[in-house]
C-alpha positions as CSV (number, residue, x, y, z in Angstrom):
1,M,-0.9,-22.8,-6.6
2,S,-1.5,-19.7,-4.0
3,D,-4.4,-21.3,-2.4
4,V,-2.1,-24.5,-2.1
5,A,0.7,-22.1,-0.8
6,S,-1.8,-20.4,1.8
7,R,-3.3,-24.0,3.0
8,L,0.5,-25.5,3.8
9,N,1.2,-22.3,6.1
10,R,-2.1,-22.4,7.7
11,L,-1.4,-26.0,8.4
12,R,2.1,-25.5,9.6
13,F,0.6,-22.9,12.5
14,Q,-2.5,-25.4,13.3
15,L,0.0,-28.5,13.7
16,R,2.4,-26.3,16.0
17,K,-0.6,-25.6,18.1
18,L,-2.0,-28.8,18.1
19,E,1.8,-30.5,19.1
20,E,1.6,-27.6,22.2
21,L,-1.9,-28.5,23.1
22,A,-1.2,-32.2,23.0
23,L,1.3,-32.4,24.9
24,A,-0.4,-30.1,27.7
25,Q,-4.0,-31.1,27.5
26,P,-6.4,-32.3,25.0
27,G,-6.8,-29.8,21.9
28,A,-10.1,-27.9,21.5
29,E,-12.3,-29.8,19.0
30,Q,-12.1,-26.5,16.5
31,D,-8.5,-26.8,16.1
32,W,-8.8,-30.8,15.4
33,E,-11.4,-29.8,12.5
34,Q,-9.3,-27.2,11.3
35,V,-6.3,-29.3,10.9
36,V,-8.4,-32.2,9.4
37,E,-10.2,-29.8,7.2
38,Q,-6.9,-28.5,5.9
39,V,-5.5,-31.7,5.2
40,S,-8.5,-32.9,3.5
41,T,-8.5,-30.1,1.1
42,L,-4.9,-30.3,0.2
43,L,-5.4,-34.3,-0.7
44,E,-8.0,-33.4,-2.9
45,Q,-5.4,-31.2,-4.9
46,S,-3.0,-32.8,-7.3
47,P,0.5,-32.2,-5.9
48,R,3.5,-31.4,-7.7
49,P,5.9,-34.2,-8.3
50,E,8.2,-33.2,-5.5
51,W,5.3,-33.0,-3.1
52,R,4.4,-36.9,-3.3
53,L,6.2,-37.8,-0.2
54,L,4.3,-34.9,1.7
55,W,0.8,-35.9,0.3
56,A,1.4,-39.5,1.4
57,A,2.3,-38.6,4.9
58,L,-0.8,-36.3,5.0
59,A,-3.1,-39.1,3.4
60,E,-1.6,-41.8,6.3
61,A,-1.8,-38.8,9.0
62,R,-5.5,-38.0,8.4
63,G,-7.2,-41.1,9.8
64,P,-5.6,-40.3,13.3
65,L,-6.0,-36.4,12.9
66,A,-9.8,-37.3,12.4
67,L,-9.8,-39.4,15.7
68,R,-8.0,-36.5,17.4
69,Q,-4.7,-38.5,17.8
70,L,-1.1,-37.3,17.0
71,P,-0.1,-39.8,13.8
72,T,2.7,-41.7,14.3
73,N,4.6,-40.4,11.5
74,W,4.1,-36.8,13.2
75,V,7.7,-35.9,13.2
76,H,8.1,-37.0,9.2
77,L,5.0,-34.7,8.9
78,R,6.4,-31.6,10.3
79,R,9.5,-32.1,8.7
80,L,8.2,-32.7,5.0
81,L,5.7,-29.8,5.7
82,E,8.1,-27.3,6.9
83,Q,10.4,-28.5,3.7
84,T,7.7,-27.9,1.4
85,A,6.1,-24.8,2.8
86,S,9.5,-23.2,2.2
87,Q,9.3,-23.7,-1.1
88,V,6.1,-22.1,-1.8
89,R,5.1,-18.5,-1.1
90,P,1.9,-16.7,-1.8
91,P,2.2,-14.3,-5.0
92,K,3.2,-10.8,-3.8
93,T,0.1,-8.7,-4.5
94,K,0.6,-6.0,-6.9
95,A,0.5,-2.4,-5.4
96,P,-2.3,-0.5,-7.2
97,V,-1.6,1.9,-9.9
98,P,-2.4,5.3,-8.9
99,L,-4.8,7.1,-11.4
100,S,-3.1,10.1,-13.4
101,E,-4.5,13.4,-12.8
102,L,-6.2,13.2,-16.2
103,E,-8.0,9.6,-15.0
104,Q,-9.1,11.3,-11.9
105,L,-10.7,14.2,-13.4
106,R,-12.7,11.9,-15.9
107,E,-14.0,9.6,-12.1
108,L,-15.0,13.0,-11.1
109,L,-16.9,14.3,-14.1
110,R,-18.7,11.0,-14.8
111,A,-19.1,11.8,-18.1
112,R,-20.9,15.1,-17.6
113,E,-21.0,18.3,-19.4
114,V,-18.0,21.1,-19.7
115,L,-18.4,24.8,-20.3
116,V,-15.3,26.4,-21.5
117,V,-14.9,30.4,-21.7
118,G,-12.5,32.3,-23.4
119,G,-9.5,31.2,-25.0
120,D,-9.5,29.7,-28.9
121,P,-12.6,27.8,-29.3
122,R,-11.3,26.1,-32.6
123,E,-13.2,23.1,-33.3
124,H,-10.0,20.6,-32.7
125,H,-9.4,22.4,-29.3
126,R,-13.2,21.5,-28.2
127,E,-13.2,17.8,-29.7
128,N,-9.7,16.9,-28.0
129,L,-10.9,18.6,-24.2
130,E,-14.5,16.4,-25.3
131,T,-12.4,13.3,-25.9
132,E,-9.7,13.0,-23.3
133,L,-11.8,14.4,-20.4
134,R,-14.7,11.6,-21.5
135,S,-17.0,14.4,-21.0
136,A,-20.6,13.9,-22.5
137,R,-20.2,17.5,-24.2
138,V,-18.0,20.5,-24.0
139,H,-19.5,23.7,-24.8
140,W,-17.2,26.8,-26.0
141,P,-19.3,29.6,-26.7
142,L,-17.7,32.6,-28.8
143,T,-17.0,35.6,-26.5
144,R,-16.5,38.8,-27.8
145,E,-12.9,40.0,-27.3
146,Q,-13.6,44.0,-27.6
147,T,-16.8,44.0,-25.8
148,P,-17.6,40.8,-23.8
149,D,-21.1,40.0,-22.9
150,V,-20.9,38.7,-19.4
151,A,-24.4,38.5,-19.1
152,A,-24.8,36.2,-22.4
153,L,-22.8,33.5,-20.3
154,E,-25.3,33.3,-17.5
155,P,-27.7,30.9,-19.2
156,W,-25.1,28.5,-20.1
157,V,-23.8,28.6,-16.7
158,A,-27.3,28.1,-15.4
159,R,-27.6,24.9,-17.4
160,A,-28.2,22.0,-14.9
161,E,-26.3,19.4,-16.9
162,I,-23.1,21.6,-16.9
163,A,-21.0,20.2,-14.2
164,L,-17.8,22.3,-14.6
165,V,-16.7,25.6,-15.7
166,L,-13.1,26.2,-17.4
167,L,-12.2,30.0,-17.7
168,Y,-9.0,30.6,-20.0
169,I,-7.9,33.9,-17.7
170,R,-5.1,34.9,-20.3
171,F,-7.3,35.1,-23.3
172,V,-10.5,37.0,-21.7
173,R,-11.0,40.4,-20.5
174,H,-11.5,41.7,-17.2
175,A,-14.9,41.9,-17.3
176,I,-15.2,38.1,-17.8
177,S,-12.3,37.0,-15.4
178,D,-14.1,39.2,-12.5
179,E,-17.6,38.4,-12.9
180,L,-18.0,34.7,-14.0
181,P,-16.8,33.5,-10.4
182,T,-19.5,35.3,-9.1
183,I,-22.2,33.6,-11.3
184,C,-20.6,30.4,-11.1
185,D,-21.2,30.6,-7.5
186,R,-24.7,31.8,-7.7
187,F,-25.4,28.5,-9.5
188,G,-23.2,26.6,-7.7
189,K,-20.9,25.8,-10.2
190,P,-17.3,24.9,-9.7
191,L,-14.7,27.1,-12.0
192,A,-11.1,26.5,-12.5
193,R,-8.9,29.3,-14.1
194,I,-7.0,27.8,-16.3
195,T,-3.5,29.4,-17.2
196,A,-1.5,27.2,-19.8
197,G,-3.0,25.7,-23.1
198,Y,-5.2,23.2,-24.2
199,N,-3.5,20.1,-22.9
200,P,-5.9,17.9,-21.1
201,S,-3.4,16.5,-18.7
202,K,-2.4,20.3,-17.7
203,V,-6.0,21.3,-17.9
204,A,-6.7,18.4,-15.3
205,H,-3.7,19.4,-12.7
206,Q,-5.3,23.0,-12.7
207,V,-8.8,21.7,-11.8
208,L,-7.9,19.1,-9.4
209,R,-5.6,21.7,-7.6
210,Q,-8.6,24.2,-7.7
211,C,-11.9,22.7,-7.4
212,S,-11.8,18.5,-7.2
213,D,-14.0,18.8,-4.1
214,R,-16.8,20.3,-5.8
215,L,-17.0,18.1,-8.6
């Protein structure tokens, strides 16, 4: 019924405009055509039982309107139209639900691959991030805690399929946290420093704050 409500409201406006034009001067051809089109379209639809009087009045008015004349039931038609239109309102459109930060990151990643450095590379952590980020693959290579090999990470960062690097700064030596950003910059890869756990939503929050404009 939303289309009916919209047409009834347009018809109210158009009839009011026709009446004003008819009292002053002959209405423009386009105005008459619009009214006739609205009336004809409404009459093609089945009315609610309580709208039968309005539909009958519209049917009676269609002929004179097609001849560019105000119908004899003009006042009656206007009154019925006002009454009916006041009972019908187009449905309110729902405001779009904003995306969560995790959903935003999924859209930015577009199923590309992620490299994680540091932290606890247990398989269930890796699989959870991969699933929740909708990533094609999350790579989490082992790094030696005592003598981390920063150079060994460069081939990972250089991979064309890697779209994002996550660095768990609380779980890596300074050698990595100091040098990895330089490597990422060299290959044009966005890097996010993660400070809090493995919760995908918290990871997404930190990524969006740090480098969403580079994904």
